[in-house]
VOTOR-19227 format. One record per residue (C-alpha): residue number from 1; chain; x, y, z. Coordinates in steps of 0.1 Angstrom, whole numbers, padded with zeros to 4 digits. Example, Ala and Ser with C-alpha at 12.3 -4.5 7.8 and 13.67 -1.06 7.14 Angstrom:
(selum 1, A, (0123, -0045, 0078)),
(selum 2, A, (0137, -0011, 0071)),
This chain:
(selum 1, A, (-0033, -0051, -0144)),
(selum 2, A, (-0036, -0020, -0156)),
(selum 3, A, (-0002, 0000, -0155)),
(selum 4, A, (0031, 0002, -0181)),
(selum 5, A, (0054, -0021, -0199)),
(selum 6, A, (0084, -0015, -0219)),
(selum 7, A, (0121, -0008, -0220)),
(selum 8, A, (0148, -0010, -0243)),
(selum 9, A, (0123, -0040, -0264)),
(selum 10, A, (0113, -0043, -0301)),
(selum 11, A, (0073, -0039, -0307)),
(selum 12, A, (0070, -0076, -0311)),
(selum 13, A, (0087, -0083, -0278)),
(selum 14, A, (0064, -0054, -0259)),
(selum 15, A, (0034, -0073, -0270)),
(selum 16, A, (0048, -0104, -0249)),
(selum 17, A, (0055, -0085, -0222)),
(selum 18, A, (0023, -0067, -0221)),
(selum 19, A, (0006, -0102, -0224)),
(selum 20, A, (0021, -0113, -0191)),
(selum 21, A, (0000, -0085, -0170)),
(selum 22, A, (-0034, -0094, -0157)),
(selum 23, A, (-0061, -0091, -0183)),
(selum 24, A, (-0099, -0079, -0178)),
(selum 25, A, (-0126, -0077, -0208)),
(selum 26, A, (-0129, -0040, -0209)),
(selum 27, A, (-0091, -0031, -0205)),
(selum 28, A, (-0081, -0008, -0230)),
(selum 29, A, (-0043, -0004, -0244)),
(selum 30, A, (-0023, 0022, -0261)),
(selum 31, A, (0014, 0014, -0273)),
(selum 32, A, (0040, 0033, -0286)),
(selum 33, A, (0070, 0018, -0305)),
(selum 34, A, (0104, 0031, -0319)),
(selum 35, A, (0134, 0016, -0334)),
(selum 36, A, (0147, -0003, -0303)),
(selum 37, A, (0126, 0012, -0278)),
(selum 38, A, (0089, 0010, -0269)),
(selum 39, A, (0063, 0014, -0245)),
(selum 40, A, (0029, 0003, -0235)),
(selum 41, A, (0000, 0012, -0212)),
(selum 42, A, (-0030, -0011, -0201)),
(selum 43, A, (-0058, 0014, -0186)),
(selum 44, A, (-0093, 0008, -0177)),
(selum 45, A, (-0107, 0016, -0213)),
(selum 46, A, (-0139, 0036, -0208)),
(selum 47, A, (-0139, 0036, -0168)),
(selum 48, A, (-0115, 0061, -0154)),
(selum 49, A, (-0103, 0080, -0183)),
(selum 50, A, (-0089, 0108, -0160)),
(selum 51, A, (-0067, 0085, -0149)),
(selum 52, A, (-0043, 0082, -0173)),
(selum 53, A, (-0021, 0104, -0198)),
(selum 54, A, (-0007, 0098, -0230)),
(selum 55, A, (0013, 0118, -0258)),
(selum 56, A, (0037, 0110, -0286)),
(selum 57, A, (0050, 0134, -0313)),
(selum 58, A, (0059, 0106, -0336)),
(selum 59, A, (0095, 0104, -0325)),
(selum 60, A, (0091, 0100, -0288)),
(selum 61, A, (0059, 0089, -0263)),
(selum 62, A, (0053, 0096, -0228)),
(selum 63, A, (0022, 0081, -0203)),
(selum 64, A, (0008, 0092, -0171)),
(selum 65, A, (-0002, 0060, -0153)),
(selum 66, A, (-0024, 0073, -0123)),
(selum 67, A, (-0032, 0111, -0124)),
(selum 68, A, (-0016, 0146, -0113)),
(selum 69, A, (-0034, 0166, -0091)),
(selum 70, A, (-0019, 0201, -0092)),
(selum 71, A, (-0023, 0203, -0134)),
(selum 72, A, (-0045, 0238, -0132)),
(selum 73, A, (-0017, 0251, -0107)),
(selum 74, A, (0012, 0241, -0127)),
(selum 75, A, (-0006, 0254, -0162)),
(selum 76, A, (0006, 0232, -0182)),
(selum 77, A, (-0011, 0217, -0214)),
(selum 78, A, (-0002, 0181, -0226)),
(selum 79, A, (0026, 0191, -0247)),
(selum 80, A, (0041, 0215, -0221)),
(selum 81, A, (0036, 0188, -0193)),
(selum 82, A, (0053, 0160, -0218)),
(selum 83, A, (0084, 0187, -0231)),
(selum 84, A, (0095, 0194, -0197)),
(selum 85, A, (0097, 0154, -0190)),
(selum 86, A, (0122, 0150, -0219)),
(selum 87, A, (0139, 0182, -0211)),
(selum 88, A, (0146, 0179, -0172)),
(selum 89, A, (0124, 0147, -0159)),
(selum 90, A, (0137, 0152, -0122)),
(selum 91, A, (0126, 0193, -0123)),
(selum 92, A, (0092, 0183, -0136)),
(selum 93, A, (0088, 0153, -0111)),
(selum 94, A, (0098, 0173, -0083)),
(selum 95, A, (0068, 0200, -0095)),
(selum 96, A, (0042, 0173, -0097)),
(selum 97, A, (0014, 0160, -0070)),
(selum 98, A, (-0008, 0131, -0069)),
(selum 99, A, (-0006, 0093, -0073)),
(selum 100, A, (0013, 0081, -0108)),
(selum 101, A, (0040, 0066, -0127)),
(selum 102, A, (0055, 0083, -0155)),
(selum 103, A, (0071, 0066, -0181)),
(selum 104, A, (0085, 0077, -0216)),
(selum 105, A, (0105, 0063, -0247)),
(selum 106, A, (0123, 0080, -0277)),
(selum 107, A, (0138, 0068, -0307)),
(selum 108, A, (0171, 0072, -0293)),
(selum 109, A, (0173, 0044, -0270)),
(selum 110, A, (0161, 0066, -0241)),
(selum 111, A, (0139, 0054, -0211)),
(selum 112, A, (0124, 0076, -0186)),
(selum 113, A, (0109, 0065, -0151)),
(selum 114, A, (0096, 0084, -0125)),
(selum 115, A, (0076, 0076, -0091)),
(selum 116, A, (0054, 0097, -0073)),
(selum 117, A, (0060, 0108, -0035)),
(selum 118, A, (0047, 0080, -0018)),
(selum 119, A, (0054, 0052, -0045)),
(selum 120, A, (0017, 0047, -0045)),
(selum 121, A, (0019, 0028, -0076)),
(selum 122, A, (0044, 0001, -0082)),
(selum 123, A, (0074, 0000, -0111)),
(selum 124, A, (0097, -0026, -0112)),
(selum 125, A, (0126, -0028, -0137)),
(selum 126, A, (0155, -0051, -0148)),
(selum 127, A, (0186, -0039, -0168)),
(selum 128, A, (0205, -0059, -0183)),
(selum 129, A, (0222, -0050, -0216)),
(selum 130, A, (0190, -0025, -0218)),
(selum 131, A, (0163, -0020, -0196)),
(selum 132, A, (0131, -0032, -0191)),
(selum 133, A, (0101, -0017, -0170)),
(selum 134, A, (0069, -0031, -0157)),
(selum 135, A, (0045, -0027, -0133)),
(selum 136, A, (0041, -0064, -0122)),
(selum 137, A, (0073, -0086, -0120)),
(selum 138, A, (0054, -0116, -0142)),
(selum 139, A, (0067, -0094, -0174)),
(selum 140, A, (0102, -0089, -0166)),
(selum 141, A, (0107, -0129, -0160)),
(selum 142, A, (0107, -0136, -0195)),
(selum 143, A, (0141, -0113, -0197)),
(selum 144, A, (0158, -0134, -0172)),
(selum 145, A, (0174, -0168, -0179)),
(selum 146, A, (0170, -0193, -0147)),
(selum 147, A, (0153, -0166, -0127)),
(selum 148, A, (0164, -0172, -0088)),
(selum 149, A, (0146, -0166, -0058)),
(selum 150, A, (0162, -0135, -0035)),
(selum 151, A, (0163, -0152, -0006)),
(selum 152, A, (0173, -0120, 0018)),
(selum 153, A, (0134, -0108, 0004)),
(selum 154, A, (0119, -0141, 0017)),
(selum 155, A, (0139, -0135, 0048)),
(selum 156, A, (0120, -0102, 0049)),
(selum 157, A, (0083, -0117, 0042)),
(selum 158, A, (0093, -0141, 0073)),
(selum 159, A, (0104, -0114, 0096)),
(selum 160, A, (0080, -0083, 0084)),
(selum 161, A, (0051, -0101, 0059)),
(selum 162, A, (0066, -0077, 0029)),
(selum 163, A, (0095, -0069, 0015)),
(selum 164, A, (0119, -0042, 0021)),
(selum 165, A, (0143, -0019, 0002)),
(selum 166, A, (0146, -0020, -0037)),
(selum 167, A, (0147, -0058, -0038)),
(selum 168, A, (0122, -0084, -0050)),
(selum 169, A, (0112, -0117, -0052)),
(selum 170, A, (0134, -0123, -0081)),
(selum 171, A, (0176, -0116, -0079)),
(selum 172, A, (0184, -0085, -0102)),
(selum 173, A, (0149, -0072, -0104)),
(selum 174, A, (0144, -0041, -0086)),
(selum 175, A, (0116, -0021, -0077)),
(selum 176, A, (0117, 0020, -0084)),
(selum 177, A, (0120, 0038, -0047)),
(selum 178, A, (0091, 0070, -0039)),
(selum 179, A, (0101, 0100, -0054)),
(selum 180, A, (0129, 0088, -0084)),
(selum 181, A, (0134, 0092, -0115)),
(selum 182, A, (0150, 0065, -0135)),
(selum 183, A, (0170, 0075, -0168)),
(selum 184, A, (0185, 0053, -0192)),
(selum 185, A, (0204, 0063, -0225)),
(selum 186, A, (0230, 0037, -0228)),
(selum 187, A, (0235, 0041, -0191)),
(selum 188, A, (0215, 0037, -0162)),
(selum 189, A, (0210, 0066, -0133)),
(selum 190, A, (0187, 0069, -0108)),
(selum 191, A, (0181, 0100, -0089)),
(selum 192, A, (0159, 0108, -0057)),
(selum 193, A, (0138, 0141, -0063)),
(selum 194, A, (0121, 0150, -0031)),
(selum 195, A, (0129, 0142, 0011)),
(selum 196, A, (0111, 0159, 0038)),
(selum 197, A, (0125, 0179, 0067)),
(selum 198, A, (0113, 0157, 0096)),
(selum 199, A, (0120, 0183, 0125)),
(selum 200, A, (0088, 0187, 0142)),
(selum 201, A, (0065, 0219, 0141)),
(selum 202, A, (0054, 0239, 0171)),
(selum 203, A, (0022, 0220, 0187)),
(selum 204, A, (0005, 0250, 0188)),
(selum 205, A, (-0015, 0255, 0155)),
(selum 206, A, (-0004, 0224, 0142)),
(selum 207, A, (-0041, 0208, 0143)),
(selum 208, A, (-0058, 0236, 0126)),
(selum 209, A, (-0030, 0236, 0097)),
(selum 210, A, (-0034, 0194, 0093)),
(selum 211, A, (-0074, 0201, 0088)),
(selum 212, A, (-0068, 0226, 0065)),
(selum 213, A, (-0043, 0204, 0043)),
(selum 214, A, (-0063, 0174, 0047)),
(selum 215, A, (-0091, 0196, 0028)),
(selum 216, A, (-0066, 0208, -0001)),
(selum 217, A, (-0057, 0175, -0006)),
(selum 218, A, (-0090, 0158, -0013)),
(selum 219, A, (-0100, 0189, -0029)),
(selum 220, A, (-0072, 0185, -0051)),
(selum 221, A, (-0078, 0148, -0059)),
(selum 222, A, (-0114, 0155, -0066)),
(selum 223, A, (-0105, 0174, -0097)),
(selum 224, A, (-0089, 0142, -0108)),
(selum 225, A, (-0119, 0121, -0110)),
(selum 226, A, (-0145, 0121, -0136)),
(selum 227, A, (-0169, 0092, -0127)),
(selum 228, A, (-0184, 0075, -0100)),
(selum 229, A, (-0166, 0071, -0069)),
(selum 230, A, (-0165, 0045, -0046)),
(selum 231, A, (-0152, 0047, -0009)),
(selum 232, A, (-0148, 0020, 0015)),
(selum 233, A, (-0161, 0025, 0048)),
(selum 234, A, (-0159, 0014, 0085)),
(selum 235, A, (-0163, 0022, 0114)),
(selum 236, A, (-0130, 0036, 0119)),
(selum 237, A, (-0122, 0072, 0114)),
(selum 238, A, (-0102, 0075, 0087)),
(selum 239, A, (-0127, 0065, 0064)),
(selum 240, A, (-0154, 0089, 0074)),
(selum 241, A, (-0138, 0119, 0074)),
(selum 242, A, (-0125, 0108, 0039)),
(selum 243, A, (-0160, 0105, 0031)),
(selum 244, A, (-0171, 0138, 0045)),
(selum 245, A, (-0150, 0154, 0024)),
(selum 246, A, (-0154, 0135, -0006)),
(selum 247, A, (-0193, 0142, -0003)),
(selum 248, A, (-0186, 0178, -0005)),
(selum 249, A, (-0169, 0175, -0034)),
(selum 250, A, (-0194, 0149, -0050)),
(selum 251, A, (-0221, 0157, -0081)),
(selum 252, A, (-0196, 0190, -0090)),
(selum 253, A, (-0162, 0178, -0093)),
(selum 254, A, (-0172, 0142, -0101)),
(selum 255, A, (-0203, 0122, -0100)),
(selum 256, A, (-0220, 0103, -0075)),
(selum 257, A, (-0203, 0092, -0041)),
(selum 258, A, (-0212, 0058, -0033)),
(selum 259, A, (-0198, 0036, -0004)),
(selum 260, A, (-0191, 0002, 0002)),
(selum 261, A, (-0182, -0020, 0034)),
(selum 262, A, (-0179, -0057, 0048)),
(selum 263, A, (-0179, -0072, 0083)),
(selum 264, A, (-0142, -0079, 0090)),
(selum 265, A, (-0117, -0067, 0119)),
(selum 266, A, (-0130, -0083, 0138)),
(selum 267, A, (-0164, -0100, 0124)),
(selum 268, A, (-0193, -0090, 0148)),
(selum 269, A, (-0174, -0060, 0158)),
(selum 270, A, (-0199, -0033, 0148)),
(selum 271, A, (-0183, -0021, 0115)),
(selum 272, A, (-0211, -0027, 0091)),
(selum 273, A, (-0236, -0007, 0117)),
(selum 274, A, (-0213, 0024, 0122)),
(selum 275, A, (-0206, 0027, 0085)),
(selum 276, A, (-0246, 0025, 0078)),
(selum 277, A, (-0245, 0053, 0099)),
(selum 278, A, (-0221, 0074, 0086)),
(selum 279, A, (-0235, 0070, 0054)),
(selum 280, A, (-0270, 0076, 0064)),
(selum 281, A, (-0261, 0109, 0077)),
(selum 282, A, (-0241, 0117, 0043)),
(selum 283, A, (-0267, 0107, 0025)),
(selum 284, A, (-0253, 0083, 0007)),
(selum 285, A, (-0258, 0051, -0005)),
(selum 286, A, (-0244, 0016, 0009)),
(selum 287, A, (-0238, -0015, 0002)),
(selum 288, A, (-0228, -0046, 0025)),
(selum 289, A, (-0200, -0067, 0003)),
(selum 290, A, (-0192, -0104, 0013)),
(selum 291, A, (-0161, -0118, 0024)),
(selum 292, A, (-0167, -0158, 0026)),
(selum 293, A, (-0142, -0187, 0027)),
(selum 294, A, (-0149, -0192, -0009)),
(selum 295, A, (-0134, -0158, -0022)),
(selum 296, A, (-0107, -0171, -0007)),
(selum 297, A, (-0103, -0198, -0025)),
(selum 298, A, (-0114, -0184, -0057)),
(selum 299, A, (-0093, -0155, -0058)),
(selum 300, A, (-0064, -0156, -0036)),
(selum 301, A, (-0039, -0165, -0065)),
(selum 302, A, (-0049, -0133, -0083)),
(selum 303, A, (-0046, -0114, -0052)),
(selum 304, A, (-0010, -0128, -0046)),
(selum 305, A, (-0002, -0120, -0083)),
(selum 306, A, (-0013, -0084, -0083)),
(selum 307, A, (0004, -0075, -0048)),
(selum 308, A, (0039, -0097, -0068)),
(selum 309, A, (0040, -0120, -0040)),
(selum 310, A, (0056, -0092, -0018)),
(selum 311, A, (0027, -0089, 0008)),
(selum 312, A, (0011, -0114, 0030)),
(selum 313, A, (-0021, -0125, 0021)),
(selum 314, A, (-0037, -0119, 0057)),
(selum 315, A, (-0027, -0083, 0049)),
(selum 316, A, (-0053, -0078, 0019)),
(selum 317, A, (-0077, -0099, 0027)),
(selum 318, A, (-0105, -0080, 0036)),
(selum 319, A, (-0101, -0063, -0004)),
(selum 320, A, (-0108, -0094, -0021)),
(selum 321, A, (-0142, -0080, -0009)),
(selum 322, A, (-0139, -0059, -0044)),
(selum 323, A, (-0147, -0092, -0063)),
(selum 324, A, (-0181, -0088, -0050)),
(selum 325, A, (-0191, -0053, -0058)),
(selum 326, A, (-0222, -0051, -0072)),
(selum 327, A, (-0219, -0051, -0107)),
(selum 328, A, (-0224, -0013, -0115)),
(selum 329, A, (-0198, -0004, -0088)),
(selum 330, A, (-0181, 0027, -0089)),
(selum 331, A, (-0155, 0034, -0118)),
(selum 332, A, (-0130, 0048, -0092)),
(selum 333, A, (-0123, 0031, -0058)),
(selum 334, A, (-0108, 0051, -0027)),
(selum 335, A, (-0098, 0041, 0008)),
(selum 336, A, (-0084, 0059, 0041)),
(selum 337, A, (-0053, 0036, 0039)),
(selum 338, A, (-0022, 0055, 0049)),
(selum 339, A, (-0042, 0086, 0064)),
(selum 340, A, (-0038, 0075, 0104)),
(selum 341, A, (-0006, 0065, 0100)),
(selum 342, A, (0006, 0098, 0086)),
(selum 343, A, (-0012, 0114, 0118)),
(selum 344, A, (0009, 0096, 0141)),
(selum 345, A, (-0009, 0063, 0143)),
(selum 346, A, (0022, 0050, 0135)),
(selum 347, A, (0051, 0051, 0139)),
(selum 348, A, (0046, 0054, 0176)),
(selum 349, A, (0061, 0078, 0199)),
(selum 350, A, (0078, 0043, 0213)),
(selum 351, A, (0093, 0037, 0184)),
(selum 352, A, (0113, 0074, 0184)),
(selum 353, A, (0123, 0078, 0221)),
(selum 354, A, (0121, 0042, 0234)),
(selum 355, A, (0144, 0026, 0215)),
(selum 356, A, (0182, 0029, 0213)),
(selum 357, A, (0191, 0029, 0177)),
(selum 358, A, (0176, 0032, 0138)),
(selum 359, A, (0177, -0005, 0138)),
(selum 360, A, (0161, -0012, 0172)),
(selum 361, A, (0130, 0011, 0161)),
(selum 362, A, (0127, -0002, 0126)),
(selum 363, A, (0127, -0038, 0143)),
(selum 364, A, (0102, -0029, 0165)),
(selum 365, A, (0078, -0010, 0145)),
(selum 366, A, (0082, -0035, 0111)),
(selum 367, A, (0087, -0071, 0123)),
(selum 368, A, (0057, -0092, 0129)),
(selum 369, A, (0077, -0120, 0141)),
(selum 370, A, (0109, -0116, 0163)),
(selum 371, A, (0140, -0122, 0146)),
(selum 372, A, (0148, -0155, 0161)),
(selum 373, A, (0113, -0168, 0151)),
(selum 374, A, (0118, -0160, 0115)),
(selum 375, A, (0154, -0170, 0112)),
(selum 376, A, (0141, -0206, 0126)),
(selum 377, A, (0123, -0209, 0092)),
(selum 378, A, (0150, -0205, 0071)),
(selum 379, A, (0174, -0227, 0062)),
(selum 380, A, (0191, -0201, 0040)),
(selum 381, A, (0233, -0181, 0050)),
(selum 382, A, (0203, -0147, 0054)),
(selum 383, A, (0201, -0130, 0082)),
(selum 384, A, (0163, -0116, 0085)),
(selum 385, A, (0172, -0085, 0102)),
(selum 386, A, (0195, -0077, 0073)),
(selum 387, A, (0177, -0054, 0054)),
(selum 388, A, (0166, -0029, 0086)),
(selum 389, A, (0204, -0031, 0089)),
(selum 390, A, (0212, -0017, 0055)),
(selum 391, A, (0185, 0007, 0057)),
(selum 392, A, (0198, 0022, 0090)),
(selum 393, A, (0238, 0024, 0075)),
(selum 394, A, (0230, 0035, 0043)),
(selum 395, A, (0210, 0066, 0055)),
(selum 396, A, (0225, 0101, 0054)),
(selum 397, A, (0202, 0117, 0079)),
(selum 398, A, (0223, 0131, 0110)),
(selum 399, A, (0198, 0118, 0137)),
(selum 400, A, (0182, 0091, 0147)),
(selum 401, A, (0149, 0102, 0144)),
(selum 402, A, (0156, 0117, 0109)),
(selum 403, A, (0168, 0078, 0097)),
(selum 404, A, (0140, 0062, 0113)),
(selum 405, A, (0112, 0087, 0095)),
(selum 406, A, (0132, 0084, 0063)),
(selum 407, A, (0130, 0049, 0066)),
(selum 408, A, (0094, 0046, 0067)),
(selum 409, A, (0085, 0069, 0042)),
(selum 410, A, (0103, 0052, 0016)),
(selum 411, A, (0093, 0015, 0026)),
(selum 412, A, (0064, 0013, 0047)),
(selum 413, A, (0038, 0033, 0025)),
(selum 414, A, (0047, 0016, -0009)),
(selum 415, A, (0056, -0019, 0004)),
(selum 416, A, (0029, -0024, 0030)),
(selum 417, A, (-0003, 0001, 0035)),
(selum 418, A, (-0005, 0012, -0002)),
(selum 419, A, (0007, -0022, -0017)),
(selum 420, A, (-0027, -0038, -0016)),
(selum 421, A, (-0043, -0008, -0041)),
(selum 422, A, (-0033, -0033, -0069)),
(selum 423, A, (-0063, -0057, -0061)),
(selum 424, A, (-0087, -0030, -0064)),
(selum 425, A, (-0070, -0016, -0093)),
(selum 426, A, (-0078, -0046, -0111)),
(selum 427, A, (-0113, -0038, -0110)),
(selum 428, A, (-0112, -0002, -0109)),
(selum 429, A, (-0093, 0032, -0110)),
(selum 430, A, (-0081, 0042, -0076)),
(selum 431, A, (-0065, 0072, -0060)),
(selum 432, A, (-0041, 0082, -0030)),
(selum 433, A, (-0049, 0119, -0021)),
(selum 434, A, (-0018, 0119, 0003)),
(selum 435, A, (0007, 0120, -0025)),
(selum 436, A, (0008, 0154, -0020)),
(selum 437, A, (0042, 0175, -0014)),
(selum 438, A, (0028, 0203, 0012)),
(selum 439, A, (0005, 0175, 0032)),
(selum 440, A, (0036, 0151, 0030)),
(selum 441, A, (0061, 0179, 0043)),
(selum 442, A, (0037, 0190, 0069)),
(selum 443, A, (0027, 0152, 0084)),
(selum 444, A, (0068, 0145, 0085)),
(selum 445, A, (0069, 0172, 0110)),
(selum 446, A, (0044, 0159, 0129)),
(selum 447, A, (0050, 0173, 0166)),
(selum 448, A, (0058, 0140, 0190)),
(selum 449, A, (0027, 0150, 0210)),
(selum 450, A, (0001, 0138, 0182)),
(selum 451, A, (0021, 0105, 0180)),
(selum 452, A, (0000, 0077, 0194)),
(selum 453, A, (0013, 0063, 0229)),
(selum 454, A, (0014, 0030, 0243)),
(selum 455, A, (0004, 0010, 0273)),
(selum 456, A, (0035, 0011, 0296)),
(selum 457, A, (0052, -0021, 0300)),
(selum 458, A, (0041, -0036, 0267)),
(selum 459, A, (0074, -0025, 0247)),
(selum 460, A, (0055, -0004, 0229)),
(selum 461, A, (0030, -0031, 0213)),
(selum 462, A, (0000, -0021, 0224)),
(selum 463, A, (-0009, 0015, 0212)),
(selum 464, A, (-0035, 0041, 0230)),
(selum 465, A, (-0061, 0031, 0209)),
(selum 466, A, (-0062, 0064, 0185)),
(selum 467, A, (-0043, 0100, 0177)),
(selum 468, A, (-0050, 0134, 0188)),
(selum 469, A, (-0047, 0146, 0153)),
(selum 470, A, (-0073, 0119, 0142)),
(selum 471, A, (-0100, 0131, 0169)),
(selum 472, A, (-0095, 0165, 0159)),
(selum 473, A, (-0098, 0159, 0126)),
(selum 474, A, (-0132, 0141, 0127)),
(selum 475, A, (-0144, 0169, 0151)),
(selum 476, A, (-0136, 0195, 0130)),
(selum 477, A, (-0145, 0185, 0094)),
(selum 478, A, (-0185, 0173, 0107)),
(selum 479, A, (-0196, 0177, 0140)),
(selum 480, A, (-0225, 0154, 0134)),
(selum 481, A, (-0204, 0126, 0126)),
(selum 482, A, (-0182, 0132, 0157)),
(selum 483, A, (-0212, 0118, 0172)),
(selum 484, A, (-0213, 0082, 0155)),
(selum 485, A, (-0191, 0059, 0180)),
(selum 486, A, (-0158, 0049, 0170)),
(selum 487, A, (-0156, 0008, 0169)),
(selum 488, A, (-0116, 0011, 0181)),
(selum 489, A, (-0124, 0027, 0214)),
(selum 490, A, (-0162, 0022, 0220)),
(selum 491, A, (-0167, 0063, 0222)),
(selum 492, A, (-0178, 0091, 0199)),
(selum 493, A, (-0152, 0115, 0186)),
(selum 494, A, (-0168, 0143, 0205)),
(selum 495, A, (-0154, 0131, 0238)),
(selum 496, A, (-0122, 0139, 0249)),
(selum 497, A, (-0089, 0124, 0240)),
(selum 498, A, (-0086, 0108, 0278)),
(selum 499, A, (-0124, 0093, 0271)),
(selum 500, A, (-0111, 0074, 0243)),
(selum 501, A, (-0077, 0059, 0262)),
(selum 502, A, (-0101, 0045, 0286)),
(selum 503, A, (-0124, 0034, 0262)),
(selum 504, A, (-0097, 0013, 0241)),
(selum 505, A, (-0085, 0001, 0277)),
(selum 506, A, (-0117, -0012, 0284)),
(selum 507, A, (-0128, -0022, 0253)),
(selum 508, A, (-0097, -0037, 0232)),
(selum 509, A, (-0063, -0037, 0252)),
(selum 510, A, (-0073, -0060, 0284)),
(selum 511, A, (-0087, -0081, 0261)),
(selum 512, A, (-0060, -0085, 0237)),
(selum 513, A, (-0036, -0092, 0265)),
(selum 514, A, (-0057, -0118, 0280)),
(selum 515, A, (-0054, -0133, 0246)),
(selum 516, A, (-0093, -0128, 0238)),
(selum 517, A, (-0107, -0118, 0199)),
(selum 518, A, (-0109, -0079, 0199)),
(selum 519, A, (-0100, -0055, 0172)),
(selum 520, A, (-0070, -0066, 0157)),
(selum 521, A, (-0070, -0095, 0176)),
(selum 522, A, (-0077, -0132, 0167)),
(selum 523, A, (-0089, -0125, 0130)),
(selum 524, A, (-0107, -0142, 0099)),
(selum 525, A, (-0074, -0160, 0083)),
(selum 526, A, (-0074, -0181, 0120)),
(selum 527, A, (-0112, -0189, 0123)),
(selum 528, A, (-0112, -0199, 0084)),
(selum 529, A, (-0082, -0220, 0088)),
(selum 530, A, (-0094, -0238, 0117)),
(selum 531, A, (-0133, -0243, 0109)),
(selum 532, A, (-0135, -0246, 0068)),
(selum 533, A, (-0125, -0278, 0055)),
(selum 534, A, (-0115, -0266, 0018)),
(selum 535, A, (-0093, -0233, 0031)),
(selum 536, A, (-0075, -0261, 0058)),
(selum 537, A, (-0069, -0280, 0027)),
(selum 538, A, (-0057, -0253, 0007)),
(selum 539, A, (-0035, -0238, 0030)),
(selum 540, A, (-0021, -0269, 0038)),
(selum 541, A, (-0015, -0282, 0005)),
(selum 542, A, (0008, -0250, -0002)),
(selum 543, A, (0023, -0253, 0037)),
(selum 544, A, (0036, -0291, 0024)),
(selum 545, A, (0052, -0276, -0007)),
(selum 546, A, (0070, -0250, 0007)),
(selum 547, A, (0086, -0277, 0031)),
(selum 548, A, (0102, -0287, 0001)),
(selum 549, A, (0118, -0254, -0009)),
(selum 550, A, (0152, -0251, 0000)),
(selum 551, A, (0151, -0221, 0016)),
(selum 552, A, (0124, -0233, 0042)),
(selum 553, A, (0130, -0253, 0075)),
(selum 554, A, (0105, -0277, 0065)),
(selum 555, A, (0101, -0293, 0102)),
(selum 556, A, (0098, -0255, 0113)),
(selum 557, A, (0074, -0249, 0094)),
(selum 558, A, (0050, -0282, 0104)),
(selum 559, A, (0056, -0270, 0140)),
(selum 560, A, (0038, -0235, 0137)),
(selum 561, A, (0011, -0252, 0120)),
(selum 562, A, (0007, -0278, 0148)),
(selum 563, A, (0008, -0250, 0173)),
(selum 564, A, (-0018, -0230, 0154)),
(selum 565, A, (-0044, -0259, 0152)),
(selum 566, A, (-0041, -0270, 0188)),
(selum 567, A, (-0044, -0234, 0198)),
(selum 568, A, (-0013, -0231, 0216)),
(selum 569, A, (-0005, -0198, 0195)),
(selum 570, A, (-0020, -0177, 0161)),
(selum 571, A, (0003, -0177, 0138)),
(selum 572, A, (-0019, -0177, 0104)),
(selum 573, A, (-0018, -0139, 0101)),
(selum 574, A, (0019, -0138, 0103)),
(selum 575, A, (0039, -0168, 0096)),
(selum 576, A, (0022, -0190, 0080)),
(selum 577, A, (0001, -0166, 0055)),
(selum 578, A, (0036, -0150, 0046)),
(selum 579, A, (0050, -0187, 0037)),
(selum 580, A, (0018, -0195, 0023)),
(selum 581, A, (0019, -0162, 0001)),
(selum 582, A, (0052, -0168, -0010)),
(selum 583, A, (0047, -0207, -0017)),
(selum 584, A, (0014, -0195, -0041)),
(selum 585, A, (0037, -0169, -0061)),
(selum 586, A, (0062, -0196, -0068)),
(selum 587, A, (0042, -0222, -0076)),
(selum 588, A, (0021, -0196, -0099)),
(selum 589, A, (0052, -0178, -0115)),
(selum 590, A, (0084, -0195, -0109)),
(selum 591, A, (0079, -0232, -0108)),
């Protein structure tokens, strides 16, 4: 995969670390080595040349893996930018917008790392008689004698389908949090450089301000792309609003805009047809790419490696379609991930007002199964809830709401909704427009009125289908796009919010309550496992391997499998996907 590696290691060791990253034939490399300290950037070669920066003065070197979207506003050339990084890395990173990881080393053994405000690109490190860092876990494994699995991280996966906090699957390896600078000069320190206020802004005038800021972040991001741009398009609102704004910049800031879609969420739900209507309105080409069981069998191991085994595969299954894109696909790929959540789809009102404590709120918002079910799968002395307890107890926020939202901003985007970006980033450049200070500070203060409500007596589990903020954004950006039906509610965005609530209740919510297949209901992983013999055999082998692990309760794993196959429950998208993700990563990287 593209990314960074390095640390207080010699040039020969740097080559070994670099060799552990995912490889594609078009990748390029830039390497910088000094006495006892080195750094490498693996990039997309001739593709997405605007998605990186490198610099050296012969005694120091620095790279940006990603893009800084406010370079023009800062008025800094490359020399000024990197001189500022070495002079005061915390101060500089606090001034930068965009999706990036910065890394720098010098001949004195100094190492600097910095992440953007959302942690859109992973950066892991291991500190033991020096420091090593990488964009993936696998290059760091060689630096640890007899690496051991972090059982609390396993518990996180079983409860949430992801890993929470700074831990990883390997004890001693840590993930650098969002908006954080790490410095090493014989001793290691980390410093948080940004954290927003969560005090809600007034309701009046909020939505026009949101639209204005949305246009700004898409416009700023457009200036960082000098290649053809591709966008994943669906029947939802996030991708269509992004398409509308990107189309305004195509041919000016960057080359052409092309779109891609797949049939999922659920299959046969009408997404390709709706995406086609959006593309036709914007006069954009659209390709329908395949998502097949054979693709899962062929590429799942690679995708699990790219996400470092810390995101259950059912959460990124749709992105395997990146491997079936046309050979001449765009050099930069974008998706609307994270947009809806920042506009009130997650966290929901219930998570802030319907719970008694931050721990309870985090549990209801992030857990994919209940704590007892996760604990039953473990044969280890760990509590699946402990990571959420630690997050709440370590917060210095004075209010329940502040603690909840801080944990959300620190973990949800980097660990869940944006973690799968590593898969498309293995094939092309990627961008996340929302790693932008003004936009994030505005959405962090979203009025409660604009957070999605949930159906009464469902414990906050089933939402009303959409948020007022997303509806207003769609209707404002392009009135004609507001005529195209929204897949989730079955209603065009031009209609008022209550009509969408009624539409969601009629087309989705009641179907889901009755156990039927609907948006967010039983999905592709369930069907493939039940009906495709190759997928069944592949998954069963992984489950049997997991049953032999000391930290899994094999009897409980087998019980879930039986329940799933008999139709008593649907465990594949939750527990069984998490277990098989862990087992596949362990087989490929630790065994």
